C-alpha positions as CSV (number, residue, x, y, z in Angstrom):
1,M,112.7,73.5,93.0
2,A,115.5,74.1,95.4
3,S,116.0,77.6,97.0
4,V,118.0,80.0,95.1
5,P,120.9,81.5,97.2
6,S,120.9,85.2,97.4
7,L,123.8,87.1,95.9
8,A,124.7,88.2,99.5
9,S,125.0,84.3,100.6
10,S,126.7,83.3,97.6
11,L,129.6,86.3,98.0
12,D,129.7,85.5,101.8
13,R,130.7,82.0,100.8
14,R,133.2,83.2,98.0
15,I,134.9,85.5,100.6
16,A,135.0,82.9,103.3
17,D,136.7,80.6,100.9
18,A,139.1,83.4,100.0
19,L,139.9,84.0,103.7
20,S,140.7,80.6,104.3
21,A,143.1,80.3,101.2
22,A,144.8,83.7,102.1
23,L,144.9,83.1,105.7
24,P,144.9,79.4,106.8
25,E,146.0,80.2,110.1
26,A,142.7,82.4,110.9
27,G,140.6,79.3,110.8
28,A,136.9,79.8,110.0
29,A,136.3,83.6,109.9
30,D,133.1,85.5,109.4
31,P,133.4,88.1,106.4
32,L,130.8,90.2,108.3
33,L,129.2,91.2,104.9
34,R,126.5,93.9,104.8
35,R,125.0,96.3,102.1
36,S,126.8,99.5,101.6
37,D,126.3,102.8,100.1
38,R,129.9,102.9,98.5
39,A,129.6,99.7,96.6
40,D,127.1,96.8,96.8
41,F,128.4,95.3,99.7
42,Q,131.1,95.7,102.3
43,A,133.0,93.0,104.2
44,N,134.2,94.3,107.7
45,G,135.6,90.9,109.0
46,M,139.3,92.1,108.3
47,L,139.4,94.5,111.6
48,A,138.5,91.4,114.2
49,L,140.7,89.2,112.2
50,A,143.7,91.3,112.3
51,K,143.4,91.8,115.9
52,K,143.2,88.1,116.2
53,L,146.4,87.7,114.2
54,K,148.1,90.9,115.3
55,G,148.6,91.7,111.8
56,N,147.8,95.0,109.7
57,P,144.2,94.7,108.5
58,R,144.9,96.7,105.2
59,E,147.6,94.1,104.3
60,L,145.5,91.1,105.5
61,A,142.6,92.5,103.5
62,A,145.0,93.0,100.5
63,K,145.9,89.1,100.7
64,V,142.3,88.2,100.5
65,V,141.6,90.1,97.5
66,E,144.3,88.2,95.8
67,Q,142.1,85.3,96.2
68,L,139.1,87.0,94.8
69,P,139.4,87.3,90.9
70,A,136.9,89.2,89.1
71,G,134.7,87.0,87.3
72,E,130.9,85.9,87.1
73,L,130.1,87.3,90.4
74,I,132.3,89.8,91.6
75,K,133.0,92.9,89.2
76,D,135.4,95.0,91.4
77,V,136.7,94.8,95.0
78,E,138.5,97.9,96.6
79,V,140.1,97.9,100.0
80,S,139.3,101.0,101.9
81,G,139.7,102.7,105.2
82,P,141.4,100.3,107.8
83,G,140.9,97.3,105.8
84,F,137.1,97.1,104.6
85,L,136.3,95.3,101.3
86,N,133.9,97.2,99.1
87,I,132.6,94.9,96.5
88,T,130.6,95.4,93.3
89,I,128.7,92.5,91.9
90,T,128.4,92.0,88.1
91,D,125.2,92.9,86.1
92,E,125.3,89.5,85.0
93,A,125.1,87.9,88.4
94,I,122.2,90.0,89.4
95,V,120.4,89.1,86.3
96,K,121.3,85.2,86.5
97,T,120.3,85.0,90.0
98,L,117.0,87.0,89.4
99,A,116.3,84.6,86.5
100,E,116.6,81.3,88.8
101,R,114.0,83.0,91.4
102,A,111.5,84.0,88.6
103,A,111.8,80.2,87.5
104,D,110.5,79.0,90.9
105,D,106.8,79.5,92.0
106,R,108.2,80.5,95.7
107,L,110.5,83.2,94.0
108,G,113.4,81.0,95.2
109,V,112.3,81.5,99.0
110,P,113.5,78.5,100.8
111,F,111.3,76.8,103.4
112,A,112.4,76.8,107.2
113,E,115.1,74.3,107.9
114,H,113.3,72.9,111.0
115,P,109.8,73.7,110.9
116,G,107.9,72.9,114.1
117,T,104.2,73.5,115.3
118,T,102.9,77.0,116.3
119,V,99.5,77.6,118.0
120,I,98.6,81.2,117.5
121,D,95.9,82.6,119.5
122,Y,94.5,85.7,118.0
123,A,91.2,87.2,116.8
124,Q,89.2,87.0,120.0
125,P,85.9,88.7,120.0
126,N,83.2,88.2,122.7
127,V,80.0,86.4,122.5
128,A,76.6,88.8,122.2
129,K,79.0,92.1,122.0
130,E,79.9,94.1,119.1
131,M,83.5,94.3,117.8
132,H,85.2,97.4,118.0
133,V,88.3,99.2,116.7
134,G,89.9,97.3,119.6
135,H,89.5,94.0,117.6
136,L,91.2,95.4,114.7
137,R,94.9,94.6,115.5
138,N,94.7,91.3,117.1
139,S,92.6,89.9,113.7
140,V,95.0,91.6,111.3
141,I,98.2,91.0,112.6
142,G,97.5,87.5,113.8
143,D,96.2,86.8,110.1
144,A,99.5,88.1,108.7
145,V,101.6,86.0,110.9
146,V,99.7,82.7,110.1
147,R,100.3,83.6,106.4
148,I,103.9,84.1,106.8
149,L,104.6,81.0,109.3
150,E,102.7,78.8,106.7
151,F,104.4,80.0,103.7
152,S,107.7,79.4,105.7
153,G,106.7,75.7,106.1
154,E,105.4,75.7,109.9
155,K,102.6,73.8,111.0
156,V,100.1,76.2,112.2
157,V,97.1,75.5,114.4
158,R,94.8,78.8,114.7
159,R,92.9,79.3,118.0
160,H,90.1,82.0,118.5
161,H,89.8,82.2,122.2
162,I,86.4,84.0,122.0
163,G,84.8,85.1,125.1
164,D,81.9,82.7,125.5
165,W,81.7,82.2,129.2
166,G,80.9,84.0,132.4
167,T,78.4,85.4,134.6
168,Q,76.7,87.8,131.8
169,F,75.4,84.6,130.4
170,G,73.2,83.9,133.1
171,M,71.5,87.1,132.8
172,L,71.2,86.7,129.1
173,I,69.7,83.2,129.3
174,Q,67.4,83.8,132.1
175,Y,66.0,86.7,130.0
176,L,65.6,84.7,126.9
177,I,63.7,82.0,128.9
178,E,61.5,84.5,130.1
179,H,61.3,86.3,126.7
180,P,61.5,83.3,124.3
181,H,61.2,85.0,121.1
182,E,63.7,87.7,121.3
183,L,66.4,86.1,119.1
184,D,63.8,84.8,116.7
185,H,64.0,86.0,112.8
186,E,61.4,86.2,110.1
187,G,62.3,84.8,106.8
188,G,65.7,83.2,105.3
189,E,69.1,84.0,106.2
190,V,70.2,86.6,108.8
191,S,72.7,89.2,108.0
192,G,75.5,89.8,110.4
193,E,74.0,93.4,111.2
194,E,70.4,92.0,111.9
195,A,72.1,89.2,114.4
196,M,74.1,91.9,116.2
197,S,71.1,93.9,116.3
198,S,69.1,91.5,118.0
199,L,71.8,90.5,120.7
200,N,72.4,94.2,121.2
201,R,68.4,94.7,122.0
202,L,68.5,91.7,124.2
203,Y,71.5,92.5,126.1
204,K,70.3,96.2,126.9
205,A,66.9,94.8,128.0
206,S,68.4,92.1,130.3
207,R,70.8,94.2,131.7
208,T,67.9,97.1,132.6
209,L,65.9,94.5,134.2
210,F,69.2,92.8,136.0
211,D,70.0,96.4,137.4
212,S,66.2,97.1,138.5
213,D,64.8,93.7,139.6
214,E,66.3,92.1,142.3
215,E,64.2,89.0,142.0
216,F,65.3,88.6,138.2
217,K,69.0,89.1,139.5
218,A,68.6,86.2,141.8
219,R,67.3,84.0,139.1
220,A,70.3,85.3,136.8
221,R,72.8,84.3,139.2
222,R,71.0,80.8,139.7
223,R,71.3,80.4,136.0
224,V,74.9,81.1,136.0
225,V,75.5,77.8,138.4
226,D,73.1,76.1,136.1
227,L,75.3,76.8,133.3
228,Q,78.5,75.7,135.0
229,A,76.9,72.6,136.1
230,G,76.0,71.7,132.5
231,D,72.1,72.0,132.8
232,E,71.0,70.8,129.2
233,E,68.2,73.5,128.8
234,T,70.7,76.2,129.8
235,L,73.5,75.1,127.7
236,T,71.1,74.9,124.6
237,L,70.2,78.5,125.1
238,W,73.9,79.3,125.6
239,Q,74.7,77.8,122.4
240,R,72.1,80.0,120.6
241,F,74.0,83.0,121.9
242,V,77.2,81.5,120.6
243,D,75.6,80.5,117.0
244,E,73.8,83.9,116.7
245,S,77.6,85.8,117.4
246,K,79.1,83.8,115.0
247,I,76.9,84.9,112.3
248,Y,77.8,88.6,113.2
249,F,81.5,87.6,113.6
250,Y,81.7,86.1,110.2
251,S,80.2,89.0,108.8
252,V,82.9,91.4,110.1
253,F,86.0,89.1,109.4
254,D,84.7,88.6,105.9
255,K,84.7,92.3,105.3
256,L,88.0,92.5,106.7
257,D,89.2,89.7,104.5
258,V,90.4,87.8,107.3
259,E,89.5,84.1,107.1
260,I,88.1,82.5,110.3
261,R,87.2,78.7,110.3
262,D,84.7,77.3,112.8
263,E,87.0,74.3,113.8
264,D,89.8,77.0,115.0
265,I,87.2,78.7,117.6
266,V,87.8,77.6,120.9
267,G,86.5,79.9,123.5
268,E,86.8,80.1,127.3
269,S,84.2,77.3,127.6
270,G,86.4,75.0,125.6
271,Y,88.6,74.7,128.6
272,N,85.9,74.5,131.1
273,D,86.3,71.0,132.2
274,M,90.1,71.4,132.7
275,L,89.8,74.4,135.4
276,A,89.5,72.2,138.6
277,E,92.1,69.6,137.7
278,T,94.5,72.8,136.7
279,C,93.9,74.2,139.9
280,R,94.4,70.8,141.7
281,L,97.9,70.1,140.1
282,L,99.1,73.7,140.8
283,E,98.1,73.6,144.6
284,E,99.5,69.9,144.8
285,S,102.8,70.8,143.5
286,G,103.2,73.9,145.5
287,V,103.4,76.2,142.5
288,A,100.2,77.8,143.9
289,V,99.2,78.4,147.5
290,R,96.1,79.6,149.4
291,S,96.0,83.1,150.5
292,N,92.8,84.6,151.9
293,G,90.8,81.7,150.4
294,A,92.1,82.3,147.0
295,L,94.6,79.9,144.9
296,C,97.5,82.3,144.1
297,V,101.0,82.1,142.4
298,F,103.4,84.7,144.0
299,F,106.5,86.3,142.2
300,D,109.3,87.9,143.7
301,D,109.3,90.7,141.3
302,V,105.6,91.6,141.0
303,K,104.5,93.8,143.8
304,G,101.4,96.2,143.9
305,P,101.5,100.1,144.4
306,D,101.7,99.5,148.3
307,G,104.9,97.0,148.0
308,K,103.3,94.1,148.9
309,P,103.3,90.9,146.6
310,S,100.7,91.1,143.5
311,P,99.9,87.3,142.8
312,L,98.3,85.7,140.0
313,I,94.8,84.7,141.0
314,V,94.1,81.2,139.6
315,Q,90.8,80.4,141.6
316,K,89.1,83.3,143.8
317,S,88.0,83.0,147.2
318,D,84.3,82.1,146.2
319,G,85.6,79.4,144.3
320,G,85.3,81.0,140.9
321,F,87.9,80.7,138.3
322,G,89.9,83.7,137.0
323,Y,91.1,84.3,133.5
324,A,94.6,82.6,134.5
325,A,92.8,79.3,135.2
326,T,91.5,79.4,131.7
327,D,94.9,80.4,130.0
328,L,96.8,78.0,131.9
329,S,94.4,75.1,131.1
330,A,94.7,76.2,127.2
331,I,98.6,75.9,127.5
332,R,98.3,72.4,129.0
333,D,96.0,71.6,126.1
334,R,98.1,73.6,123.4
335,V,101.4,71.9,124.4
336,G,100.0,68.3,125.4
337,N,97.3,67.6,123.1
338,L,98.3,69.9,120.0
339,Q,102.1,69.3,120.4
340,A,102.8,72.7,120.2
341,D,106.5,73.9,120.4
342,T,105.7,77.8,120.0
343,L,102.8,79.4,121.5
344,L,102.0,82.8,120.1
345,Y,99.4,85.2,121.6
346,V,98.4,88.3,119.7
347,V,97.1,90.3,122.4
348,D,97.0,94.0,123.7
349,A,100.4,94.9,125.3
350,R,98.4,96.0,128.4
351,Q,98.0,92.4,129.4
352,S,101.7,91.9,129.1
353,L,102.1,91.6,133.1
354,H,99.3,89.0,133.0
355,F,100.9,86.6,130.4
356,K,104.3,87.3,131.8
357,M,102.7,85.7,135.2
358,V,100.8,82.9,133.2
359,F,103.9,81.7,131.4
360,E,106.0,81.8,134.5
361,T,103.4,79.7,136.3
362,A,103.4,77.4,133.4
363,R,106.9,76.8,133.5
364,R,107.0,76.2,137.4
365,A,104.3,73.6,136.9
366,G,106.2,71.9,134.1
367,W,103.7,72.4,131.3
368,L,106.0,74.8,129.3
369,T,109.0,72.7,129.0
370,E,112.6,74.0,127.9
371,G,111.7,72.9,124.3
372,V,108.6,75.0,124.0
373,K,108.5,78.9,123.7
374,A,105.5,81.2,124.5
375,V,105.6,84.7,123.1
376,Q,103.1,87.2,123.4
377,L,102.8,89.7,120.4
378,G,101.7,92.6,122.5
379,F,100.1,95.2,120.1
380,G,99.9,99.0,120.9
381,T,96.6,101.0,120.6
382,V,94.7,102.5,117.4
383,L,94.6,106.2,118.0
384,G,92.5,108.9,116.6
385,K,94.1,111.9,114.6
386,D,94.5,113.7,118.0
387,G,96.7,111.0,119.3
388,K,94.2,109.9,121.8
389,P,92.4,106.4,121.8
390,F,90.2,106.2,118.9
391,K,86.7,107.0,119.8
392,T,83.4,108.9,118.3
393,R,82.6,112.3,118.8
394,E,80.3,111.1,121.4
395,G,83.2,109.6,123.3
396,E,81.9,106.0,122.4
397,T,84.2,103.3,121.0
398,V,84.0,102.9,117.3
399,R,82.4,100.1,115.9
400,L,84.7,98.1,113.6
401,V,82.2,97.5,110.7
402,D,81.6,101.3,110.6
403,L,85.4,102.0,110.3
404,L,85.8,99.5,107.5
405,D,82.5,100.8,105.8
406,E,84.2,104.5,105.9
407,A,87.5,103.0,104.6
408,I,85.9,101.3,101.6
409,D,83.9,104.6,100.7
410,R,86.9,106.7,100.8
411,A,88.9,103.9,98.7
412,T,86.0,103.6,96.3
413,A,86.1,107.6,95.7
414,V,89.8,107.3,95.0
415,V,89.4,104.2,92.6
416,R,86.6,106.0,90.7
417,E,88.4,109.3,90.1
418,K,91.4,107.3,88.9
419,A,89.5,104.7,87.0
420,Q,89.9,103.9,83.1
421,D,87.7,101.2,81.5
422,L,86.2,99.9,84.9
423,T,82.4,99.2,85.3
424,E,80.5,100.4,88.5
425,E,80.7,96.6,89.7
426,Q,84.4,96.5,89.1
427,I,85.0,100.1,91.0
428,A,82.9,98.8,94.0
429,E,85.2,95.5,94.0
430,R,88.3,97.5,93.8
431,G,87.3,99.9,96.2
432,A,86.8,97.2,98.8
433,Q,90.3,95.7,98.2
434,V,91.9,99.0,98.2
435,G,89.8,100.3,101.3
436,I,90.6,97.1,103.3
437,G,94.1,96.9,102.3
438,A,94.6,100.5,103.3
439,V,93.3,99.6,106.8
440,K,95.4,96.4,106.9
441,Y,98.6,98.0,105.6
442,A,98.5,101.0,107.9
443,D,98.2,98.5,110.9
444,L,100.9,96.1,109.5
445,S,103.5,99.0,108.5
446,T,103.7,99.9,112.0
447,S,105.8,97.8,114.7
448,V,103.3,95.7,116.4
449,S,104.3,97.2,119.8
450,R,103.7,100.8,118.9
451,D,100.5,102.9,118.9
452,Y,99.5,104.3,115.6
453,K,97.2,107.0,114.4
454,F,94.2,106.0,112.3
455,D,94.0,108.6,109.7
456,L,91.9,107.5,106.6
457,D,93.0,110.6,104.6
458,Q,96.7,109.2,104.6
459,M,95.8,105.5,104.5
460,V,94.0,105.9,101.1
461,S,96.7,108.4,99.7
462,L,98.3,107.6,96.3
463,N,101.5,109.0,97.6
464,G,103.6,107.9,100.7
465,D,104.1,104.5,102.5
466,T,100.4,103.2,101.8
467,S,99.0,100.0,100.3
468,V,97.4,102.1,97.8
469,Y,100.8,103.2,96.4
470,L,101.8,99.5,96.4
471,Q,98.6,98.3,94.5
472,Y,98.8,101.1,91.8
473,A,102.4,99.9,91.3
474,F,101.6,96.6,90.7
475,A,98.5,97.6,88.7
476,R,101.0,99.7,86.5
477,I,103.1,96.8,85.9
478,Q,100.2,94.7,84.9
479,S,99.1,97.6,82.2
480,I,102.6,97.6,80.7
481,L,102.7,93.7,80.3
482,R,99.4,93.9,78.7
483,K,100.6,96.5,76.4
484,A,103.6,94.5,75.7
485,G,102.1,92.6,72.6
486,E,104.3,89.9,71.3
487,A,107.4,90.9,73.4
488,R,107.8,88.6,76.4
489,P,109.7,89.0,79.7
490,V,113.1,87.1,79.1
491,A,116.1,87.5,81.1
492,H,119.4,88.6,79.3
493,P,122.3,88.4,81.5
494,E,124.5,89.7,78.8
495,L,123.0,93.1,79.1
496,A,124.5,96.1,81.0
497,L,122.2,97.6,83.6
498,A,121.3,101.0,84.1
499,P,121.7,102.3,87.9
500,A,117.8,102.0,88.3
501,E,117.7,98.6,87.0
502,R,120.5,97.5,89.3
503,A,119.0,98.9,92.2
504,L,115.6,97.1,91.6
505,G,117.3,93.9,90.9
506,M,119.4,94.0,94.1
507,H,116.4,94.6,96.3
508,L,114.3,91.9,94.6
509,D,117.4,89.3,95.0
510,Q,116.7,90.4,99.0
511,F,113.1,89.0,99.3
512,G,113.9,85.7,100.7
513,E,116.4,87.1,103.4
514,N,113.7,89.6,104.6
515,L,111.2,87.0,104.9
516,A,113.6,84.8,106.8
517,E,114.0,87.6,109.1
518,V,110.3,88.4,109.4
519,T,109.3,85.0,110.2
520,A,111.7,84.5,113.0
521,S,111.1,87.8,114.5
522,Y,107.0,87.8,113.9
523,E,107.5,91.6,112.6
524,P,105.3,92.1,109.7
525,H,106.2,95.7,109.6
526,K,109.7,94.6,108.1
527,L,107.9,92.9,105.2
528,A,105.7,95.9,104.5
529,G,108.9,98.1,104.6
530,Y,110.7,95.9,102.0
531,L,107.5,96.2,99.7
532,Y,107.3,99.7,100.0
533,Q,111.0,100.2,99.3
534,L,110.4,97.6,96.3
535,A,107.6,99.8,94.8
536,S,109.5,103.2,95.5
537,L,112.4,101.6,93.3
538,Y,110.3,100.4,90.6
539,T,108.8,104.0,90.6
540,T,112.4,105.3,89.7
541,F,113.0,102.5,87.4
542,Y,109.8,103.4,85.5
543,A,110.6,106.8,85.2
544,E,114.5,106.6,84.2
545,C,114.4,103.2,82.0
546,P,111.6,103.0,79.0
547,V,110.3,99.5,78.9
548,L,108.4,99.3,75.7
549,K,110.5,102.0,74.0
550,A,113.9,100.5,75.1
551,E,116.6,100.9,72.4
552,T,116.7,96.9,71.6
553,P,114.4,94.1,71.5
554,Q,116.6,92.5,74.1
555,Q,116.5,95.3,76.4
556,V,112.4,95.4,76.0
557,E,112.4,91.8,77.2
558,N,115.0,92.2,79.8
559,R,113.1,95.2,81.4
560,L,109.7,93.3,81.1
561,F,111.4,90.4,83.1
562,L,112.3,92.9,86.0
563,C,108.7,94.2,85.6
564,D,107.1,90.6,85.9
565,L,109.3,89.7,88.7
566,T,108.7,92.8,90.7
567,A,105.0,92.3,90.3
568,R,105.0,88.8,91.3
569,T,107.1,89.7,94.5
570,L,104.8,92.5,95.2
571,R,101.9,90.1,94.9
572,Q,103.5,87.6,97.0
573,G,104.4,89.9,99.7
574,M,101.3,91.8,99.8
575,S,99.3,88.4,100.1
576,L,101.4,87.2,103.1
577,L,100.1,90.5,104.7
578,G,96.3,89.7,103.7
579,I,96.2,92.5,101.2
580,R,94.8,92.1,97.7
581,T,96.6,93.2,94.4
582,P,93.9,94.3,91.9
583,E,95.3,93.6,88.1
584,Q,93.6,96.9,87.0
585,L,92.8,99.9,88.8
């Protein structure tokens, strides 16, 4: 089905036509239409137009109004102030537009006019290390942005740039060679917790030996050279660490309800064979120069605390490659081989200077061409209730799995307290959906760049701006629809709407426009805000407009129609944020 124009876009075209008819000498003019508290919409374009035509804005506005006869779309137009047009839409137009939206699986939301290819880099855990609270935001934000972009029709290539290379692997591999059964497991499948437990134990033991035994330290360092040279035995053991870590990663991502596919994991090692060539190309082109033996890229506007230039180091003086070499090689691969026209990096905001320099270097080298944009979605920090970076009481970084388990436990208690006719199994399932949804929504309802406080009491509250509030609104609608019996959701454009019905209908109509803005700006918090306002307007509608006990059968059907479309919009919007909507709570 073709996309359904919103009431705003239909009205915008109608006013533009009226402007052309009333003031042909003005040429194409923008009505500057916006939502208004005084009416449904306000057009402010008369002021700029009057200035251009050297006329009186109120008189010009009156001429335009003459070309806007009341009808199916426009109920009333009033000229106010210095020539503003306050416009009220008919109830009939609201319901007809919503009915067209309801007839479409996509709720009338159009696909992007010019979809491209976006490579998005997110969810980047480190091999042989536990995932902690710092891994929450890049996973949740990245997953939501992927869903939103794919819904728009964009081709999205996921890339999980895991930390799977570096000097620490020499230590780990050498220890495993000398203690060959440290990663063995008895029996069948290994859980994520068991895998991480083995890796933790091995890491601590190898680190202790590395720090205390100079001979082992020397062997470990030689093993790094073997790894980088592609020694077969060393690579085989390295792969064991990667595979063991993936068992753990997948268990955490599964609990977080974030899909991670094996083919999308391309870690630091995936670009290893490109690093020398990347450095050679940068040096030959003059983009990078040698400074004290290191290969560096300098920038006029980047200086250290001493006022001296602070370069991007691509290759260290000892011949080792820095993160920049890997990131630049990844750009070459993503633009050259994957044909990306947009590169998105969901990475901590504290790395913004690094990525600014990497992007500028890639532009100078010609790898980021004019038609390709590179964007870092730099996210803020997760804070504790005290407003400081989230730590345990002992000052340790909070394990991500512990944080998720606690959220699920809290949410399960809330569900159990409210549960009606739910089995223990259903309470546990709903508790997980509500708990994980609460964590995700708290993150996604905050602007990406801002820090936010992790407060589980607030997150699982039934009141306020929480996912639980949205989920209960959805479940309440499902309950009404189940109780409706023979009555069905049917739109009745001929009926007058109560104020709460109008407000809900006008907001439902804005879903497509909101998604277009969210997709263009990569700002999931604007979708979360839209959904919270939708649930709030539905709560008012539910309180003021009896559904099943409405005055006439037609009114029952029309209100059921508004309920059903609200539920479908909530479910679609929440799904794009990666949050489940249980049918019953």
